[in-house]
C-alpha positions as CSV (number, residue, x, y, z in Angstrom):
1,M,-16.1,54.3,21.6
2,A,-17.8,52.5,19.1
3,S,-21.0,53.3,20.6
4,G,-20.3,56.9,20.4
5,L,-19.8,57.4,23.8
6,P,-17.3,59.3,26.2
7,V,-14.7,57.5,27.7
8,L,-12.7,57.6,31.0
9,V,-9.4,55.5,30.6
10,S,-6.7,54.5,33.3
11,E,-3.2,56.1,31.6
12,R,-2.0,52.4,32.4
13,C,-3.6,51.3,29.7
14,G,-1.8,51.1,26.8
15,C,-4.6,52.5,24.2
16,A,-5.1,55.7,26.3
17,H,-2.6,57.7,24.3
18,D,-4.0,56.4,21.2
19,L,-7.9,56.2,21.7
20,V,-8.3,59.8,24.2
21,R,-8.3,63.1,23.7
22,N,-8.4,64.8,27.6
23,G,-11.7,66.9,27.7
24,H,-12.5,66.3,24.0
25,N,-13.8,62.7,24.2
26,G,-13.0,61.5,28.0
27,Y,-10.4,62.1,29.8
28,S,-7.5,59.3,31.4
29,F,-6.9,59.5,34.9
30,D,-4.0,57.7,37.1
31,P,-5.6,55.1,38.8
32,Y,-4.1,55.8,41.7
33,N,-5.7,59.0,42.2
34,V,-9.5,58.9,43.5
35,D,-9.9,62.3,43.2
36,Q,-8.9,62.6,39.5
37,L,-11.0,60.0,38.6
38,T,-13.6,61.4,41.1
39,E,-12.4,65.2,39.3
40,H,-13.2,63.0,35.9
41,M,-16.4,61.4,36.8
42,T,-18.0,64.7,38.1
43,E,-17.3,66.5,35.0
44,I,-19.1,64.0,32.4
45,S,-22.0,63.2,34.8
46,S,-22.2,67.5,34.9
47,D,-25.1,69.3,33.2
48,N,-22.3,71.5,31.7
49,C,-20.5,68.7,29.8
50,D,-21.5,68.1,26.2
51,R,-21.7,64.2,26.2
52,A,-23.1,64.0,22.7
53,A,-20.0,65.9,21.3
54,M,-17.6,63.8,23.5
55,G,-19.2,61.0,21.9
56,R,-19.2,62.0,18.4
57,T,-15.2,62.3,18.9
58,S,-14.8,59.2,20.3
59,L,-16.4,57.7,17.6
60,D,-14.6,59.5,15.2
61,I,-11.5,58.1,16.8
62,I,-12.2,55.0,17.0
63,R,-13.5,54.3,13.1
64,N,-9.6,54.9,12.4
65,W,-8.8,51.5,14.3
66,T,-10.0,48.7,11.7
67,P,-9.0,45.6,11.6
68,G,-7.3,46.1,8.4
69,R,-5.0,48.7,10.7
70,F,-4.4,45.5,12.8
71,A,-3.6,43.4,10.8
72,E,-1.0,45.9,8.8
73,G,0.8,46.8,12.2
74,L,0.9,43.2,13.0
75,G,2.6,42.5,9.3
76,N,4.7,45.5,10.3
77,A,5.9,43.9,13.8
78,V,6.0,40.1,11.5
79,A,8.9,41.6,8.9
80,T,10.5,43.9,11.4
81,A,11.2,40.6,13.7
82,L,12.3,38.6,10.8
83,A,14.8,41.0,9.4
84,S,16.1,41.3,12.6
85,P,19.0,38.5,13.2
86,P,18.2,35.5,15.5
87,Q,19.6,36.3,19.6
88,K,21.3,34.4,22.1
89,P,18.5,33.8,25.2
90,R,19.9,35.6,28.0
91,W,20.5,32.6,30.9
92,H,17.9,34.1,33.0
93,D,15.8,33.4,30.0
94,Q,16.3,30.1,29.3
95,L,16.0,29.7,33.0
96,I,13.0,30.7,32.7
97,L,11.8,28.6,30.0
98,Q,13.8,25.6,31.3
99,G,10.9,26.0,34.5
100,L,8.3,26.2,32.4
101,Q,9.1,23.3,30.9
102,F,8.9,21.3,34.1
103,R,5.6,22.7,35.1
């Protein structure tokens, strides 16, 4: 996206909802649907597709995702965690942690 290119992103990627505007800067797809992926690849590679416009849209979208924005989100997550009362680990969480300690 930072290179100004259209994108094809699996719907299973957490970023798809935030970064892909279907038909505007590329497409998201179901990774288990080969026909859908094929259709999107065919569309992007066709002469009718304005890849340059899609790339510009990708660049416009990714410009909003800066290190500062990441740091702000991380800071908000830390503040939320610190404001929450501590919780006692559930029994299966404790079991997993104990198992990991003995590896």
